[in-house]
N, C-alpha and C positions, 0 to 999 in steps of 0.2 A: 251796495258793494257789487262790483261786476264779477261775473263768473269767468273763470279761465277757459280759453278755447282748448278743445280736445283735438289737437292736430291729427293724431293717429285716426281717430274716428272720422274726422272730416275727409281725410285722404281716402280712407276705405269706402266711405259712402259716395264720394263724388269723383275725386281725381283718379281713382283706381278703376273706374268703370271703362269698359272697352271703347265707348264712344268718345270719352274725354281723352283717352290715350291716343286715339286716332286723330282727333283735332289737334292735340299738342304736337304730334309727329308731323302733321301737315304744316303747321305754323313754322316749325323748325326747318322743314324742308324748303319753304319759301325763303326764309332768312338765309339759309346756306346758299341757295341759288344766287341771291343778290350779292352775297359775300364773294362767291366764286367769280361773278361778273365784275367785281371791284367797285360796286355801287355803294356798299356799306362796309364798315369794319367794326370789329368788336369794340365796344366802349365809345362809339362815336355819337351817341345820343339820338340816333335815328331809329325809327320803327318801320317795319315792313307792314303796311296796312292792306287789309282786304276790303275793297270798296263796298262789296255787298254784305259784309260782316259774316261771311261764310268761310271759315278757315279751311274747309275741304276743297274750295274752289281756288286752285293755284294757277289759273290761266294768266297770261301776261297782261291781258286787258283788265283784270281784276286787282292786280297788285300795284302798289305805289309806295314810295318812300316819303315818310313824314317825320318831322321833328317830334320828339317824344311829347312835348307840351301840346302840340296841335293834335296829335293822335288821341291823347287822353281827353281833350275837349270834345271831340266829335263822337266818342263812343257813347252808346246809349246808357243812361243812368240805370244803375241796378238798385233794387230795393234791399236795404239792409234791415235786418231784424234787430230790434232793441229789446232787451229784457229788463 
């Protein structure tokens, strides 16, 4: 039987940390810049990708638009724990 995820605990331990908040804000800032330029729109299935995988680097040379499917494929695999 699988254990239920404790989302509150997960948020508190990971997503609420100052570094994760800064990274999330930086990713959102890059997306908004592309929306303002008219390159992407909400719900269009496109992702704004950071070429060097560093969400804090929002230089124009580091950003590109990818289809969701392509972006998910090129992301590094994460290890998931199984209990």
